[in-house]
C-alpha positions in Angstrom: 11.7 13.8 -4.4 12.0 16.6 -6.7 10.5 16.7 -9.6 10.8 18.4 -13.0 8.9 20.4 -15.6 7.2 18.1 -17.9 8.0 15.0 -15.9 4.8 13.1 -15.2 4.6 12.9 -11.2 4.2 9.6 -9.9 0.7 8.8 -9.4 1.2 7.0 -6.0 2.8 10.5 -4.8 -0.4 12.4 -6.2 -2.9 10.7 -4.5 -0.6 11.2 -1.4 -0.5 14.7 -1.9 -4.4 14.9 -2.8 -5.6 13.1 0.7 -3.0 15.3 2.4 -1.2 12.6 4.1 0.7 14.8 6.5 4.8 14.0 6.6 5.6 11.3 9.2 2.5 9.5 8.2 3.0 6.0 9.2 2.4 4.2 5.9 2.7 0.4 5.1 3.2 -1.3 2.1 1.9 -4.8 2.0 3.1 -7.1 -0.6 6.5 -6.0 -1.5 8.0 -8.5 -2.9 11.2 -7.4 -4.6 10.4 -3.8 -5.2 11.9 -1.4 -3.7 10.6 1.8 -5.8 7.3 2.1 -3.7 9.2 2.5 -0.4 11.6 4.8 -1.8 9.1 6.9 -3.2 7.3 7.0 0.3 10.6 7.6 2.0 11.4 10.3 0.2 8.2 12.1 1.1 9.2 11.7 5.0 6.5 9.2 5.9 7.3 6.4 8.3 7.6 3.5 5.9 7.2 -0.3 6.5 7.1 -3.1 4.2 5.9 -6.6 4.3 5.8 -10.0 2.8 5.0 -13.2 3.2 7.9 -14.6 1.6 11.4 -14.7 3.3 13.2 -15.1 -0.3 11.3 -12.1 -1.7 12.3 -9.9 1.8 16.0 -11.5 1.6 16.2 -9.9 -2.1 14.4 -7.0 -1.2 16.8 -6.1 1.7 19.8 -6.9 -0.9 18.3 -4.0 -3.2 17.3 -1.5 -0.5 19.6 1.1 -0.2 21.3 1.0 3.1 20.6 4.7 4.0 17.0 4.3 3.1 14.8 4.3 6.2 12.5 1.3 5.8 11.5 -0.8 8.2 10.8 -4.4 6.6 9.0 -7.2 7.9 8.1 -10.8 7.2 4.7 -11.4 8.0 1.2 -12.8 6.8 -1.0 -9.6 5.7 -3.9 -11.9 7.2 -2.2 -11.0 10.9 -0.6 -7.7 10.6 1.5 -7.0 13.6 0.2 -3.8 14.1 -1.7 -2.3 17.1 -4.7 -0.9 16.1 -5.6 2.4 14.6 -1.9 2.6 14.7 -1.4 3.4 10.8 -2.0 6.1 8.3 -2.2 4.5 5.0 -1.6 1.2 3.5 -0.5 0.3 -0.1 -1.1 -2.8 -2.3 1.5 -1.8 -5.6 -0.3 -4.5 -7.8 -0.4 -7.3 -4.6 -4.3 -7.8 -3.7 -4.6 -10.4 -6.5 -1.3 -12.5 -5.1 -3.4 -12.8 -1.6 -5.7 -15.8 -2.8 -2.7 -17.4 -4.7 -0.7 -17.6 -1.8 -3.4 -19.2 0.5 -4.9 -16.0 2.1 -8.3 -15.0 2.1 -8.8 -11.0 0.8 -11.8 -10.5 2.9 -9.6 -11.5 6.0 -6.8 -9.0 5.0 -9.0 -6.0 4.4 -10.6 -6.6 7.8 -7.3 -6.5 9.1 -6.4 -3.0 7.3 -9.5 -1.8 8.8 -8.3 -3.2 11.9 -5.0 -0.9 11.8 -5.8 2.0 10.0 -6.6 5.1 12.3 -10.0 6.9 11.9 -9.9 8.2 8.2 -6.8 6.4 7.5 -6.7 5.2 3.8 -6.0 1.6 1.8 -4.6 2.8 -1.5 -4.7 -0.6 -4.0 -3.1 -0.1 -7.3 -5.1 -2.8 -9.7 -4.4 -4.9 -13.1 -7.5 -4.2 -14.6 -10.5 -1.8 -14.1 -12.7 -5.6 -13.6 -10.1 -6.0 -10.6 -11.0 -2.4 -9.2 -14.5 -3.1 -9.3 -14.4 -6.4 -7.6 -11.6 -4.6 -4.8 -14.0 -1.4 -4.7 -17.1 -3.6 -3.4 -15.0 -5.3 -1.0 -13.7 -2.4 0.9 -17.5 -1.2 0.8 -18.7 -4.1 2.1 -15.9 -3.9 5.0 -16.3 -0.5 5.7 -14.4 1.8 3.5 -15.8 4.4 1.2 -14.5 3.9 -1.8 -13.1 6.1 -4.9 -11.6 4.4 -8.0 -8.9 6.8 -10.0 -8.3 5.5 -13.8 -5.4 7.6 -15.1 -3.5 7.2 -17.9 -2.8 3.5 -17.9 -3.1 2.9 -14.4 -6.2 1.4 -12.1 -6.1 2.5 -8.2 -8.4 1.9 -6.0 -8.8 4.0 -2.5 -11.0 3.3 0.3 -10.8 5.7 3.5 -12.2 4.5 6.9 
């Protein structure tokens, strides 16, 4: 993804760069809904990109929006039972999706446990949050699950980064 002088680098790209996530790393976006932008950004950065959502309707719309040339693996799955082997992913991203887990009847602690299981040692969970209070509770949940945590507040975005 080429960046122009004076154009703000997307925060996700900046965070991944600072974390030193190498090209080819396997990255999962959980709760993608119909937003293809995150996966396209990750794909442009040469990551192996997987997205999942529990809703068949959302995934159908997602696939309609996705550029057919994009190298993105789209899955219908519940984040409480991630369809990946233990320690097989480098990064898991929740782009404003974490708050939807209990709305759909899920348990956030179960999802965090699943993410911890599928992340490689030193893997990272990145969660974009709606507000600082959400970030505080997410950070506490991640710490209780064994992650080291950093909260990033930049302009109008709040992000929690947990490293396994």
